[in-house]
C-alpha positions as CSV (number, residue, x, y, z in Angstrom):
1,X,-61.8,-17.6,-36.2
2,X,-58.4,-19.3,-36.1
3,X,-55.5,-17.0,-35.6
4,X,-52.2,-17.6,-37.5
5,X,-48.8,-16.4,-36.2
6,X,-45.6,-16.5,-38.2
7,X,-42.2,-17.4,-36.9
8,X,-39.2,-15.4,-37.8
9,X,-37.2,-16.1,-41.0
10,X,-34.3,-18.0,-39.4
11,X,-36.7,-20.0,-37.2
12,X,-38.8,-21.2,-40.2
13,X,-35.7,-22.2,-42.1
14,X,-34.4,-24.2,-39.1
15,X,-37.9,-25.9,-38.8
16,X,-37.9,-26.9,-42.4
17,X,-34.4,-28.3,-42.1
18,X,-35.3,-30.3,-39.0
19,X,-38.4,-31.7,-40.6
20,X,-36.6,-32.7,-43.8
21,X,-33.9,-34.5,-41.9
22,X,-36.5,-36.3,-39.8
23,X,-38.4,-37.4,-43.0
24,X,-35.2,-38.6,-44.7
25,X,-34.1,-40.4,-41.5
26,X,-37.5,-42.3,-41.4
27,X,-37.3,-43.0,-45.2
28,X,-33.8,-44.5,-44.7
29,X,-34.9,-46.5,-41.7
30,X,-37.8,-48.0,-43.7
31,X,-35.6,-49.2,-46.7
32,X,-32.3,-50.0,-45.0
33,X,-32.0,-53.7,-44.5
34,X,-29.8,-53.6,-41.5
35,X,-30.3,-52.4,-37.9
36,X,-29.2,-48.8,-37.2
37,X,-26.5,-48.7,-34.6
38,X,-27.3,-46.4,-31.6
39,X,-25.0,-46.0,-28.7
40,X,-26.5,-46.4,-25.3
41,X,-25.2,-46.2,-21.7
42,X,-24.7,-49.3,-19.6
43,X,-24.5,-48.6,-15.9
44,X,-21.2,-50.1,-15.1
45,X,-20.0,-48.5,-11.8
46,X,-16.3,-48.1,-11.1
47,X,-14.5,-46.4,-8.2
48,X,-12.2,-43.4,-8.9
49,X,-9.6,-43.1,-6.2
50,X,-7.2,-40.3,-5.4
51,X,-4.5,-40.4,-2.8
52,X,-1.7,-38.2,-1.8
53,X,0.5,-38.0,1.4
54,X,2.8,-35.4,2.8
55,X,4.7,-36.7,5.8
56,X,6.0,-33.2,6.2
57,X,6.4,-30.0,4.2
58,X,10.2,-29.9,3.8
59,X,11.7,-29.4,0.4
60,X,14.4,-32.1,1.1
61,X,11.7,-34.8,1.5
62,X,9.3,-33.3,-1.1
63,X,11.1,-31.9,-4.1
64,X,7.8,-31.4,-5.9
65,X,6.3,-29.5,-3.0
66,X,5.9,-26.2,-4.9
67,X,4.1,-28.0,-7.7
68,X,1.8,-30.1,-5.6
69,X,0.7,-27.4,-3.0
70,X,-0.3,-23.9,-4.1
71,X,0.2,-21.1,-1.5
72,X,-2.2,-18.1,-1.5
73,X,-2.1,-14.9,0.5
74,X,0.0,-14.9,3.7
75,X,1.3,-18.5,3.6
76,X,4.7,-20.2,3.3
77,X,6.7,-23.4,3.6
78,X,8.9,-23.4,6.7
79,X,11.8,-25.7,5.9
80,X,13.0,-25.3,9.4
81,X,9.8,-26.7,10.9
82,X,8.9,-28.9,7.9
83,X,5.5,-27.2,8.0
84,X,3.0,-25.3,5.9
85,X,2.7,-22.1,7.9
86,X,0.0,-19.4,7.9
87,X,0.7,-16.5,8.2
88,X,4.1,-15.9,6.8
89,X,6.0,-14.6,9.8
90,X,9.2,-14.2,7.8
91,X,7.8,-11.2,6.0
92,X,8.7,-7.9,7.5
93,X,5.2,-6.9,8.0
94,X,2.7,-6.8,10.7
95,X,1.1,-10.3,10.8
96,X,-2.1,-9.0,12.2
97,X,-5.2,-9.2,10.0
98,X,-3.6,-11.7,7.6
99,X,-5.1,-14.6,5.7
100,X,-3.7,-17.4,3.7
101,X,-4.3,-20.8,2.1
102,X,-2.4,-23.9,1.2
103,X,-4.3,-25.8,-1.5
104,X,-3.5,-29.1,-3.2
105,X,-2.8,-28.0,-6.7
106,X,-5.0,-30.5,-8.5
107,X,-8.8,-30.8,-8.4
108,X,-10.3,-33.8,-6.7
109,X,-13.5,-35.6,-8.0
110,X,-15.9,-35.2,-5.0
111,X,-19.4,-35.6,-6.6
112,X,-21.0,-37.8,-9.2
113,X,-23.1,-35.3,-11.2
114,X,-25.4,-38.1,-12.5
115,X,-26.5,-39.5,-9.2
116,X,-25.6,-36.5,-7.0
117,X,-23.7,-38.9,-4.7
118,X,-20.8,-37.3,-2.8
119,X,-17.4,-39.0,-2.8
120,X,-16.1,-40.8,0.3
121,X,-13.0,-39.4,1.7
122,X,-10.6,-39.6,4.6
123,X,-8.0,-37.1,5.6
124,X,-5.7,-36.9,8.6
125,X,-3.3,-34.1,9.5
126,X,-1.2,-32.9,12.4
127,X,-1.2,-29.3,13.3
128,X,0.2,-26.9,15.9
129,X,-1.1,-23.4,16.8
130,X,1.5,-21.2,18.4
131,X,0.4,-18.0,20.2
132,X,2.2,-14.9,19.0
133,X,0.5,-12.2,21.1
134,X,-1.4,-12.1,24.4
135,X,-3.2,-9.2,26.0
136,X,-3.0,-8.0,29.6
137,X,-6.3,-9.7,30.2
138,X,-4.8,-13.0,29.3
139,X,-6.5,-13.3,25.9
140,X,-4.5,-15.3,23.4
141,X,-4.1,-15.0,19.7
142,X,-6.5,-15.8,16.9
143,X,-8.3,-16.6,14.8
144,X,-8.0,-20.3,13.8
145,X,-7.4,-23.0,11.2
146,X,-9.7,-24.8,8.8
147,X,-9.6,-27.9,6.6
148,X,-11.5,-26.6,3.5
149,X,-13.1,-27.9,0.3
150,X,-13.5,-25.0,-2.2
151,X,-14.5,-24.6,-5.9
152,X,-11.3,-22.8,-7.0
153,X,-7.6,-22.4,-6.2
154,X,-7.6,-18.6,-6.5
155,X,-9.8,-17.0,-3.8
156,X,-8.4,-15.9,-0.5
157,X,-10.9,-15.2,2.3
158,X,-10.9,-12.4,4.7
159,X,-8.7,-12.3,7.8
160,X,-10.0,-12.3,11.4
161,X,-13.0,-14.4,12.3
162,X,-13.6,-15.3,8.6
163,X,-10.6,-17.7,9.0
164,X,-9.5,-17.1,5.4
165,X,-12.5,-19.2,4.3
166,X,-14.8,-16.6,2.7
167,X,-14.8,-12.9,1.9
168,X,-17.6,-10.4,1.7
169,X,-17.8,-10.4,-2.0
170,X,-18.2,-14.2,-2.4
171,X,-21.4,-15.2,-4.2
172,X,-24.3,-16.2,-2.0
173,X,-24.2,-19.7,-3.6
174,X,-20.4,-20.0,-3.2
175,X,-19.9,-23.7,-2.6
176,X,-17.5,-24.4,0.2
177,X,-17.2,-27.0,3.0
178,X,-14.9,-26.5,6.0
179,X,-14.1,-28.0,9.3
180,X,-12.8,-25.2,11.5
181,X,-10.5,-25.4,14.5
182,X,-11.4,-22.0,16.0
183,X,-9.5,-20.3,18.8
184,X,-11.6,-17.1,19.0
185,X,-15.1,-16.5,20.2
186,X,-17.0,-14.5,17.6
187,X,-20.4,-13.7,19.0
188,X,-21.7,-12.5,15.7
189,X,-21.1,-15.9,14.2
190,X,-22.6,-17.8,17.1
191,X,-19.4,-19.3,18.5
192,X,-19.9,-20.9,21.9
193,X,-16.3,-20.3,23.1
194,X,-12.7,-19.8,22.0
195,X,-11.9,-23.5,21.8
196,X,-14.2,-25.4,19.4
197,X,-14.5,-27.3,16.2
198,X,-17.2,-26.4,13.7
199,X,-18.5,-27.7,10.4
200,X,-19.3,-24.9,7.9
201,X,-21.4,-25.5,4.8
202,X,-21.3,-22.6,2.4
203,X,-21.3,-20.1,5.3
204,X,-19.0,-18.8,8.0
205,X,-21.6,-19.7,10.6
206,X,-21.1,-23.3,11.7
207,X,-23.8,-25.8,11.1
208,X,-22.5,-28.1,13.9
209,X,-20.2,-27.0,16.8
210,X,-18.2,-29.2,19.2
211,X,-16.7,-27.8,22.4
212,X,-13.3,-29.6,22.4
213,X,-12.7,-28.5,26.0
214,X,-15.0,-31.3,26.9
215,X,-12.5,-33.8,25.5
216,X,-9.5,-32.4,27.2
217,X,-8.2,-30.4,24.2
218,X,-6.9,-26.8,24.2
219,X,-6.2,-25.9,20.6
220,X,-4.0,-23.0,21.3
221,X,-1.8,-24.5,24.1
222,X,1.1,-25.1,21.7
223,X,0.8,-28.9,21.5
224,X,0.8,-30.8,18.3
225,X,-2.6,-32.3,17.5
226,X,-3.8,-34.7,14.9
227,X,-7.3,-34.7,13.3
228,X,-9.0,-37.4,11.5
229,X,-11.9,-36.5,9.2
230,X,-13.8,-39.3,7.6
231,X,-16.8,-38.9,5.3
232,X,-19.0,-41.7,3.9
233,X,-20.5,-40.3,0.7
234,X,-23.3,-42.9,0.0
235,X,-24.4,-42.8,3.6
236,X,-23.9,-39.1,4.0
237,X,-22.2,-39.4,7.3
238,X,-19.2,-37.5,8.8
239,X,-16.9,-38.6,11.6
240,X,-14.3,-36.3,13.2
241,X,-11.7,-37.5,15.8
242,X,-9.1,-35.4,17.5
243,X,-6.1,-36.2,19.7
244,X,-2.5,-35.4,20.4
245,X,-0.1,-36.4,17.7
246,X,2.2,-38.3,20.0
247,X,-0.6,-40.7,20.8
248,X,-0.1,-43.8,18.6
249,X,-3.7,-45.1,19.1
250,X,-6.5,-44.0,16.9
251,X,-9.0,-42.2,19.1
252,X,-11.7,-44.7,19.9
253,X,-14.4,-42.1,20.3
254,X,-15.2,-39.4,17.8
255,X,-15.9,-35.8,18.8
256,X,-18.5,-35.7,16.1
257,X,-20.3,-38.5,14.2
258,X,-23.6,-37.8,12.5
259,X,-25.6,-37.5,9.2
260,X,-24.2,-34.6,7.0
261,X,-25.3,-34.2,3.4
262,X,-22.5,-32.4,1.6
263,X,-23.8,-32.8,-1.9
264,X,-25.6,-29.3,-2.2
265,X,-22.2,-27.8,-1.4
266,X,-20.0,-29.8,-3.8
267,X,-19.2,-29.5,-7.5
268,X,-17.9,-32.5,-9.4
269,X,-14.4,-31.3,-9.0
270,X,-13.2,-29.3,-6.0
271,X,-9.9,-28.3,-4.4
272,X,-8.9,-29.4,-0.8
273,X,-6.5,-27.7,1.6
274,X,-6.2,-25.5,4.6
275,X,-6.9,-21.8,5.4
276,X,-6.1,-19.7,8.4
277,X,-6.1,-16.1,9.6
278,X,-5.2,-13.7,12.3
279,X,-7.0,-10.6,13.6
280,X,-6.1,-8.0,16.2
281,X,-4.3,-10.9,18.0
282,X,-2.0,-13.2,16.2
283,X,-0.9,-16.8,16.2
284,X,1.1,-19.0,13.9
285,X,-0.8,-22.0,12.3
286,X,1.5,-24.9,11.3
287,X,0.3,-28.0,9.3
288,X,3.0,-30.5,9.9
289,X,1.7,-33.5,7.9
290,X,-1.2,-34.3,5.7
291,X,-2.7,-37.4,4.1
292,X,-5.9,-37.5,1.9
293,X,-7.7,-40.3,0.1
294,X,-11.0,-40.0,-1.8
295,X,-13.1,-42.5,-3.6
296,X,-15.9,-41.5,-5.9
297,X,-18.3,-43.6,-8.0
298,X,-18.4,-43.1,-11.8
299,X,-20.1,-44.9,-14.6
300,X,-18.5,-46.2,-17.9
301,X,-20.5,-46.0,-21.1
302,X,-20.3,-48.9,-23.5
303,X,-21.9,-49.5,-26.9
304,X,-25.2,-51.4,-26.7
305,X,-25.6,-55.0,-27.8
306,X,-27.6,-54.0,-30.8
307,X,-24.8,-51.8,-32.1
308,X,-22.4,-54.8,-31.9
309,X,-24.8,-57.1,-33.5
310,X,-25.5,-54.6,-36.3
311,X,-21.8,-54.4,-37.1
312,X,-21.4,-58.2,-37.1
313,X,-24.4,-58.5,-39.4
314,X,-23.0,-55.9,-41.7
315,X,-19.7,-57.7,-41.9
316,X,-21.3,-61.1,-42.5
317,X,-23.4,-59.7,-45.3
318,X,-20.4,-59.3,-47.5
319,X,-19.9,-63.1,-47.7
320,X,-23.3,-64.5,-47.0
321,X,-26.2,-63.5,-49.3
322,X,-29.2,-62.1,-47.4
323,X,-32.3,-64.2,-47.9
324,X,-35.1,-62.3,-49.8
325,X,-37.7,-60.6,-47.7
326,X,-41.2,-61.9,-48.0
327,X,-43.9,-59.3,-48.9
328,X,-47.6,-59.5,-49.5
329,X,-48.7,-59.2,-53.1
330,X,-51.3,-56.5,-52.5
331,X,-49.2,-54.5,-49.9
332,X,-48.1,-51.2,-51.4
333,X,-44.4,-50.3,-51.0
334,X,-44.0,-48.6,-47.6
335,X,-40.9,-46.7,-48.6
336,X,-42.7,-45.2,-51.7
337,X,-45.6,-43.9,-49.6
338,X,-43.3,-42.2,-47.0
339,X,-41.3,-40.7,-49.8
340,X,-44.4,-39.2,-51.5
341,X,-45.7,-37.8,-48.2
342,X,-42.3,-36.3,-47.4
343,X,-42.0,-34.6,-50.7
344,X,-45.5,-33.2,-50.7
345,X,-45.2,-31.8,-47.2
346,X,-41.8,-30.3,-47.9
347,X,-43.1,-28.7,-51.0
348,X,-46.0,-27.1,-49.1
349,X,-43.6,-25.8,-46.4
350,X,-41.3,-24.2,-49.0
351,X,-44.2,-22.5,-50.8
352,X,-45.5,-21.1,-47.4
353,X,-41.9,-20.1,-46.5
354,X,-41.5,-18.2,-49.7
355,X,-44.6,-16.1,-49.2
356,X,-43.8,-15.5,-45.5
357,X,-40.3,-14.3,-46.2
358,X,-41.5,-11.8,-48.7
359,X,-43.8,-10.2,-46.2
360,X,-41.2,-10.1,-43.4
361,X,-38.1,-9.2,-45.4
362,X,-38.5,-5.4,-44.8
363,X,-38.9,-5.8,-41.1
364,X,-35.9,-8.1,-40.8
365,X,-33.7,-5.6,-42.5
366,X,-34.2,-3.1,-39.7
367,X,-32.5,-5.3,-37.2
368,X,-29.9,-6.9,-39.5
369,X,-27.0,-4.7,-38.4
370,X,-27.7,-5.0,-34.7
371,X,-28.2,-8.8,-34.9
372,X,-25.1,-9.2,-37.0
373,X,-23.1,-7.3,-34.4
374,X,-24.4,-9.2,-31.5
375,X,-24.3,-12.8,-32.9
376,X,-21.3,-12.4,-35.2
377,X,-18.6,-15.0,-34.2
378,X,-15.7,-13.4,-32.5
379,X,-12.7,-14.5,-30.3
380,X,-13.8,-15.3,-26.7
381,X,-12.1,-12.3,-25.1
382,X,-12.9,-9.7,-27.7
383,X,-15.3,-7.0,-26.5
384,X,-18.9,-7.4,-27.9
385,X,-22.3,-5.9,-27.9
386,X,-24.9,-7.3,-25.6
387,X,-28.7,-7.1,-25.7
388,X,-30.7,-5.9,-22.9
389,X,-32.3,-9.3,-22.5
390,X,-28.9,-11.0,-22.2
391,X,-27.8,-8.8,-19.4
392,X,-31.2,-8.9,-17.7
393,X,-31.0,-12.7,-17.7
394,X,-27.4,-12.7,-16.4
395,X,-28.3,-10.5,-13.5
396,X,-31.6,-12.2,-12.6
397,X,-33.5,-9.2,-14.0
398,X,-31.2,-6.8,-12.2
399,X,-32.2,-8.3,-8.9
400,X,-31.4,-6.6,-5.6
401,X,-29.6,-9.8,-4.6
402,X,-27.0,-9.2,-7.3
403,X,-26.5,-5.5,-6.5
404,X,-22.8,-4.8,-5.8
405,X,-23.0,-1.0,-5.3
406,X,-24.2,2.3,-6.7
407,X,-23.3,5.9,-7.2
408,X,-24.9,9.0,-8.7
409,X,-24.2,7.6,-12.3
410,X,-25.8,4.2,-11.9
411,X,-25.6,0.8,-10.3
412,X,-23.3,-2.2,-10.4
413,X,-24.7,-5.7,-10.7
414,X,-23.0,-9.1,-10.5
415,X,-23.9,-11.3,-13.5
416,X,-23.3,-14.7,-15.0
417,X,-23.2,-15.1,-18.8
418,X,-24.5,-18.0,-20.7
419,X,-20.9,-19.4,-21.0
420,X,-20.6,-19.5,-17.2
421,X,-18.2,-16.5,-16.9
422,X,-18.9,-13.9,-14.2
423,X,-19.1,-10.3,-15.0
424,X,-20.0,-6.9,-13.3
425,X,-22.6,-4.8,-15.2
426,X,-22.6,-1.0,-14.7
427,X,-26.2,0.1,-15.6
428,X,-26.3,3.9,-16.0
429,X,-29.3,5.5,-14.5
430,X,-31.9,7.3,-16.6
431,X,-31.3,10.5,-14.7
432,X,-27.6,10.4,-15.6
433,X,-28.3,9.6,-19.2
434,X,-30.8,12.4,-19.6
435,X,-28.5,14.9,-18.0
436,X,-25.8,13.8,-20.4
437,X,-28.1,13.0,-23.2
438,X,-26.1,15.0,-25.8
439,X,-23.1,12.8,-25.2
440,X,-24.6,9.3,-25.6
441,X,-23.0,8.7,-29.0
442,X,-19.7,10.0,-27.8
443,X,-20.0,7.9,-24.6
444,X,-20.5,4.7,-26.6
445,X,-17.5,5.6,-28.7
446,X,-15.3,6.0,-25.6
447,X,-16.6,2.8,-24.1
448,X,-15.6,0.9,-27.3
449,X,-12.2,2.7,-27.3
450,X,-11.4,1.7,-23.6
451,X,-12.6,-1.9,-24.3
452,X,-9.7,-2.4,-26.7
453,X,-7.1,-1.3,-24.2
454,X,-5.3,-4.1,-22.2
455,X,-3.0,-3.6,-19.2
456,X,-2.5,-5.7,-16.0
457,X,-3.7,-2.8,-13.9
458,X,-6.9,-2.0,-16.1
459,X,-10.1,-4.0,-15.5
460,X,-11.0,-5.6,-18.9
461,X,-14.2,-4.3,-20.5
462,X,-16.2,-7.3,-21.8
463,X,-18.6,-5.3,-23.8
464,X,-21.5,-2.8,-23.7
465,X,-25.2,-2.5,-24.3
466,X,-27.2,0.1,-26.1
467,X,-30.7,-1.3,-26.1
468,X,-34.1,-0.6,-24.8
469,X,-33.1,3.1,-24.1
470,X,-30.4,1.8,-21.8
471,X,-26.6,2.1,-21.8
472,X,-24.5,-0.4,-19.8
473,X,-20.9,-1.5,-19.6
474,X,-19.8,-5.1,-18.9
475,X,-16.6,-5.6,-17.0
476,X,-14.8,-8.7,-15.8
477,X,-15.9,-9.7,-12.3
478,X,-13.2,-9.2,-9.6
479,X,-13.9,-11.5,-6.6
480,X,-12.1,-9.4,-4.0
481,X,-14.3,-6.4,-4.7
482,X,-13.3,-2.7,-4.6
483,X,-10.6,-1.1,-2.5
484,X,-13.0,1.0,-0.3
485,X,-14.4,-2.2,1.2
486,X,-11.0,-3.3,2.3
487,X,-9.6,0.1,3.2
488,X,-12.7,1.4,5.2
489,X,-14.2,-1.9,6.3
490,X,-13.6,-4.2,9.2
491,X,-10.1,-5.5,8.1
492,X,-6.9,-3.6,8.0
493,X,-4.6,-3.7,5.0
494,X,-0.9,-3.8,5.9
495,X,1.4,-1.1,4.6
496,X,3.2,-3.3,2.1
497,X,-0.1,-4.1,0.4
498,X,-1.3,-0.5,0.5
499,X,2.0,0.6,-1.1
500,X,1.6,-2.1,-3.8
501,X,-2.0,-0.7,-4.5
502,X,-0.7,2.8,-5.0
503,X,2.0,1.7,-7.4
504,X,-0.5,-0.4,-9.4
505,X,-2.9,2.5,-9.7
506,X,-0.1,4.8,-10.9
507,X,1.0,2.2,-13.5
508,X,-2.5,1.9,-14.8
509,X,-3.1,5.6,-15.0
510,X,0.3,6.3,-16.7
511,X,-0.5,3.7,-19.3
512,X,-3.9,5.2,-20.0
513,X,-2.3,8.6,-20.5
514,X,0.3,7.3,-22.9
515,X,-2.7,6.2,-25.1
516,X,-4.3,9.7,-24.9
517,X,-7.0,8.3,-22.7
518,X,-8.1,9.2,-19.1
519,X,-9.9,7.4,-16.3
520,X,-12.1,10.5,-15.3
521,X,-13.7,8.7,-12.3
522,X,-10.8,7.8,-10.0
523,X,-11.7,7.0,-6.4
524,X,-11.4,4.1,-4.1
525,X,-14.6,2.5,-5.2
526,X,-13.4,2.3,-8.8
527,X,-10.1,0.5,-7.8
528,X,-10.6,-3.2,-7.6
529,X,-8.4,-6.0,-6.1
530,X,-8.0,-9.2,-8.0
531,X,-7.3,-12.6,-6.4
532,X,-3.7,-11.7,-5.9
533,X,-4.6,-8.3,-4.4
534,X,-3.3,-6.6,-7.5
535,X,-5.1,-3.3,-8.0
536,X,-7.0,-2.8,-11.3
537,X,-8.8,0.3,-12.4
538,X,-12.4,0.0,-13.5
539,X,-15.7,2.0,-13.5
540,X,-14.3,4.4,-16.1
541,X,-15.8,7.9,-16.5
542,X,-16.1,7.9,-20.3
543,X,-17.6,11.3,-20.8
544,X,-16.6,15.0,-20.3
545,X,-19.1,17.7,-20.9
546,X,-18.1,20.5,-23.2
547,X,-14.9,18.9,-24.4
548,X,-15.2,19.2,-28.2
549,X,-11.5,18.9,-28.8
550,X,-9.7,15.6,-28.1
551,X,-6.5,17.5,-27.2
552,X,-8.4,19.7,-24.8
553,X,-10.0,16.7,-23.2
554,X,-6.7,14.8,-22.8
555,X,-5.0,17.8,-21.2
556,X,-7.8,18.6,-18.8
557,X,-8.6,15.0,-17.8
558,X,-5.0,13.9,-17.5
559,X,-4.5,16.7,-14.9
560,X,-7.8,15.7,-13.2
561,X,-6.6,12.1,-13.0
562,X,-3.3,13.1,-11.3
563,X,-5.2,15.3,-8.8
564,X,-7.6,12.5,-7.9
565,X,-4.7,10.1,-7.7
566,X,-3.2,12.4,-5.1
567,X,-6.3,12.3,-3.0
568,X,-6.5,8.6,-3.3
569,X,-3.0,8.2,-2.0
570,X,-4.0,10.2,1.1
571,X,-7.0,7.9,1.6
572,X,-4.9,4.8,1.3
573,X,-2.3,6.1,3.8
574,X,-4.8,7.5,6.3
575,X,-7.3,4.6,6.0
576,X,-10.2,7.1,6.0
577,X,-12.5,8.7,3.4
578,X,-11.8,12.1,1.9
579,X,-14.9,13.5,3.6
580,X,-15.6,12.4,7.2
581,X,-19.0,12.5,8.8
582,X,-20.2,15.6,10.6
583,X,-19.6,14.1,14.0
584,X,-15.8,14.3,13.5
585,X,-13.4,17.1,14.3
586,X,-14.3,20.0,11.9
587,X,-10.6,20.6,11.2
588,X,-10.2,17.0,10.1
589,X,-13.3,16.4,8.1
590,X,-11.8,17.2,4.8
591,X,-8.8,14.9,4.3
592,X,-7.0,17.1,1.8
593,X,-7.2,20.2,3.9
594,X,-6.2,18.2,7.0
595,X,-3.1,16.7,5.1
596,X,-2.0,20.2,4.0
597,X,-2.4,21.5,7.5
598,X,-0.3,18.7,8.9
599,X,2.3,19.4,6.3
600,X,2.4,23.0,7.3
601,X,3.1,22.1,10.9
602,X,5.5,19.3,9.9
603,X,3.2,16.7,11.6
604,X,2.4,14.5,8.5
605,X,3.0,11.3,10.6
606,X,-0.3,11.9,12.3
607,X,-2.1,11.2,9.0
608,X,-0.7,7.6,8.9
609,X,-3.3,4.9,9.7
610,X,-2.3,3.7,13.2
611,X,-4.2,0.5,12.7
612,X,-1.3,-0.8,10.5
613,X,0.8,-1.4,13.6
614,X,4.5,-0.7,14.4
615,X,6.0,-2.6,11.5
616,X,5.1,0.1,9.0
617,X,7.9,1.9,7.2
618,X,7.1,5.4,8.3
619,X,9.8,7.0,6.3
620,X,8.5,5.3,3.1
621,X,4.9,6.2,4.0
622,X,5.7,9.9,4.5
623,X,7.6,10.0,1.2
624,X,4.5,8.5,-0.6
625,X,2.3,11.0,1.3
626,X,4.4,13.9,-0.1
627,X,4.1,12.5,-3.6
628,X,0.3,12.5,-3.1
629,X,0.3,16.1,-1.9
630,X,2.5,17.0,-4.9
631,X,-0.2,15.6,-7.2
632,X,-2.8,18.0,-5.7
633,X,-0.8,21.1,-6.6
634,X,-2.0,23.5,-9.3
635,X,-0.8,22.5,-12.7
636,X,1.1,25.7,-13.2
637,X,2.7,25.3,-9.7
638,X,4.3,21.9,-10.1
639,X,1.7,19.1,-10.4
640,X,3.6,16.2,-12.0
641,X,2.5,13.9,-14.8
642,X,1.7,10.3,-14.0
643,X,4.9,9.2,-15.8
644,X,6.9,11.3,-13.3
645,X,4.8,9.9,-10.4
646,X,5.6,6.3,-11.5
647,X,9.3,7.2,-11.5
648,X,9.1,8.7,-8.0
649,X,7.4,5.6,-6.6
650,X,9.9,3.2,-8.3
651,X,12.9,5.1,-6.9
652,X,12.0,6.4,-3.5
653,X,15.5,7.7,-3.0
654,X,15.2,10.0,-6.0
655,X,14.6,13.6,-4.9
656,X,11.1,15.1,-5.6
657,X,10.2,18.7,-6.1
658,X,10.0,20.6,-2.8
659,X,6.4,21.1,-1.6
660,X,5.2,24.7,-0.8
661,X,4.7,25.3,2.9
662,X,1.0,26.2,2.4
663,X,-1.5,24.8,0.0
664,X,-2.2,26.9,-3.1
665,X,-5.6,28.6,-3.2
666,X,-8.0,26.9,-5.7
667,X,-10.5,28.8,-7.9
668,X,-13.2,26.3,-6.9
669,X,-13.5,24.4,-3.6
670,X,-13.0,20.7,-3.7
671,X,-16.1,18.7,-3.2
672,X,-15.9,14.8,-3.0
673,X,-19.6,14.6,-3.7
674,X,-19.0,16.3,-7.1
675,X,-20.5,13.8,-9.7
676,X,-18.7,15.4,-12.7
677,X,-16.3,13.1,-14.3
678,X,-13.6,15.7,-14.3
679,X,-14.7,17.9,-11.4
680,X,-14.2,21.7,-11.7
681,X,-11.7,21.9,-8.9
682,X,-9.1,19.6,-10.3
683,X,-9.7,20.6,-13.9
684,X,-8.9,24.3,-13.2
685,X,-5.5,23.6,-11.8
């Protein structure tokens, strides 16, 4: 028995159209007396060359400097030294744990995508590393400087031993090439000493390492050095030379020269420049001059000879009669046979198509509304509905590799859509949806409502998915990750950046409240930092159990948002989580209780994160801390609105309401593990 399966309505229609076009094309080819012109590629290689030169980085000699070089993070142009400087020591902040980049503003062609041949390039630059701190044990500053090739001009890497190259939320396949001049020994990265040059291919761990002490170089001795990096693309060979800048002669012997295939780590167009960082110890990295030249191979495409001959023949036919074609007397007309066959087959297909469509019409109507919503043309940034298969494909079937984080409500996955844009997908767990099953319809309504709200401090919602008994929310992907990774991780955010985060969060919440919306899930893990370290609010709560009235919900959750903002302020200032582990001091485990106790004894300065160093503005930090405590008051005892909080933060000289000496007693104890989106403690105030 032969089984017959039918294709869907739209697939059959497309198949019929393709077949008819094919038949008509063959019919035209059989009767058209002239050659059909078809463009083909001729392999004509050419060299694409890019060159730029900065003898120094002073504005007087380079009036277009700000247009040609893009500064990211803690970087500046020092007109006094004529240098590109990382970190920016002119800022009144602690220059520990800083990272910055200086990138040539325009992309460079570094790979031929057709042949996968890397471009050849040569760059030379002079640099100077000045120590800023030294310990009693004689240890000097860190961490080092790199020449980098990266896929974008937005990302800033982490400070400390990461050298500003990568951060902990970069993709596993983040394409980057770097030559590092490292002055710190990081055992976890396999560094041999604190004076080496390494070649890094897509990772912070060096593929090749050279101990430059063997060639009489000490990178952090304050001398000006010059580096020459040459790469032969077709031969896949890299050559690195290093010497003092006052030496006129080109070093005769390289410190490294060997085979090095960069093609797996290159895109067709990349950005080149420098990155540097500091850690617990500091140093100033100065790039004093820079020259770069690249040559890549490309191929021109020309029309084929047949195309040109066809055009000439067509032009000549207007003046010269075409000789009659000879044909056999008994040979049937070839074009007539093809035409008859095409018509017969097309007729058979249309008859079959008619009967198939009648049988499948009812089934197709069931999915019409969903398919229309999913596939309907819309502006590129307008929120849309996704299918389960689309999001599964974008996240590699929700692979553990793409997992960004999780909480009691679900998991976050990194994904890449079919158009290449990166997203973060929040997949709500079955347990959460079953617990809140009665609110699914309302939850989807709120997701759609939030998705149409736009503000610089709100993470855009790309869309949602209600498919296969799943509910998911799709956000824009933020490369620098969530605030908790920076606040409680290995690095230390300076006070100026923490204060900016607090103001950004306040602005975002205040805007939501003016739209009669609420966040309902405010915590450090739902605050994200974009490429400029601007804070944006994401991972919204969406649902509130038992809130049948919109006015009731707004009033309750606005108050809850203010309370949670106050706790977040304490976390940012203290640099610690709201609930410490059991090993800590019992009196200090609960951050909110501890903050109120310190306020009662007038010792609030003890709460400030000491890792931020001596350059912190303590008076400003204490003022912001008091605003945070004010937000945790009972609503009938003086808790402000977010609009008032924004005013307090914009004008720190403006008096704020006086805090009570003791913390008001709550009807319910605060519990940071509470998974309710407006927890009972904050909602009862």
